[in-house]
C-alpha positions in Angstrom: 106.6 118.6 181.0 108.9 115.5 180.8 107.5 114.9 177.2 108.4 118.6 175.5 111.6 118.8 177.0 112.7 116.1 176.1 111.3 116.4 172.2 113.1 119.5 172.3 116.5 118.2 172.8 116.2 115.8 170.7 115.2 118.3 168.0 117.5 121.3 168.9 119.5 122.3 166.0 123.7 122.8 167.2 124.4 126.8 167.6 120.7 128.2 168.5 118.9 128.2 171.4 116.5 124.9 171.8 113.0 125.9 171.1 114.9 126.1 167.1 114.4 122.8 166.5 110.9 122.8 168.2 109.6 126.3 166.4 110.5 124.2 162.5 108.7 121.6 163.1 105.5 123.1 164.2 106.1 125.7 160.9 106.4 122.3 158.8 103.2 121.0 160.7 101.7 123.9 159.5 102.4 124.3 156.3 101.6 121.1 155.8 97.9 121.3 156.7 98.0 124.7 155.2 98.2 122.5 151.6 96.1 120.2 152.4 93.0 121.8 153.8 93.2 124.0 150.6 90.6 124.1 147.6 92.0 123.5 144.6 90.1 126.5 143.1 93.6 128.0 144.4 96.3 126.2 142.2 93.7 126.8 139.4 92.7 123.1 138.8 88.8 123.9 138.9 89.4 126.3 136.1 90.9 124.1 134.2 88.2 121.6 134.5 85.0 124.0 133.7 87.3 125.0 130.7 87.5 121.5 129.5 83.6 120.5 130.1 82.4 123.6 128.0 85.1 122.0 125.5 82.8 118.5 126.0 78.9 120.3 126.1 80.7 121.8 122.5 81.9 118.4 120.9 78.4 116.7 122.0 76.5 119.4 120.9 77.9 119.1 117.5 77.7 115.0 117.4 74.1 115.4 118.4 73.5 118.2 115.4 75.8 116.0 112.6 73.7 112.4 114.3 70.3 114.2 113.1 71.3 115.0 109.6 72.0 112.0 108.5 69.6 110.2 106.4 67.4 107.4 108.8 68.4 105.3 105.5 70.1 101.9 107.0 74.0 101.5 105.6 74.6 99.2 103.0 78.3 96.7 103.5 80.6 97.9 100.2 81.1 94.4 99.6 76.9 94.4 98.8 77.5 96.4 96.0 81.0 95.0 94.3 80.3 93.2 91.4 83.3 91.1 89.7 83.4 92.2 86.5 83.1 89.5 83.1 86.1 88.0 81.5 88.8 89.3 84.3 91.2 86.8 85.2 92.2 86.9 89.5 95.4 87.0 90.1 96.4 83.7 92.2 97.2 84.9 95.4 101.3 84.6 95.9 102.6 81.6 98.7 102.6 82.3 102.0 106.5 83.1 103.4 108.5 80.4 104.4 108.3 80.3 108.5 112.6 79.5 108.3 115.1 80.8 105.7 115.9 78.6 103.1 118.6 75.8 104.1 122.0 76.4 101.5 123.6 74.3 99.8 127.1 72.9 101.3 130.6 74.5 100.4 132.3 72.0 97.8 135.6 72.3 97.3 137.8 73.5 93.8 138.8 69.6 92.2 142.1 69.1 91.6 143.7 66.6 90.2 145.6 63.7 92.4 149.6 64.8 92.5 149.2 67.7 91.9 150.6 70.4 94.6 149.4 74.4 95.0 152.0 76.1 96.7 151.8 79.5 97.2 153.6 81.9 96.3 155.7 84.3 97.8 156.4 87.6 96.8 158.7 89.3 98.1 160.4 92.0 98.3 163.0 92.4 96.1 165.6 95.0 95.7 166.2 97.4 92.2 169.3 95.0 90.8 166.0 93.1 90.6 167.9 90.0 93.7 166.0 89.0 96.6 167.5 90.0 99.7 
């Protein structure tokens, strides 16, 4: 009896009687147990499985009928029937692609004569009269 009182005191919901927590726990356990024991046909799984089984049976029967219609002669590979035409040239195969990209040549600076020096030209804004400033 002391164990039941201890359990009800732990499950009490503030503002409600002491037994409501225990009742809520029992209801949750009952719902969980009913879902565990419920057969799968209630959820509609059984009906879906039956329809899938019927479709598989139809597909298997179609495959059997197609297999019976095929001739019993052994199949030849297409490569055995291939004949090279005389006078036809084979296209040379391309070399395999490179694993690395080609290395570009080093950058070259333009040649300037010795002693000449090129300064950049500045284009300052000019006034209306053509003078700078």
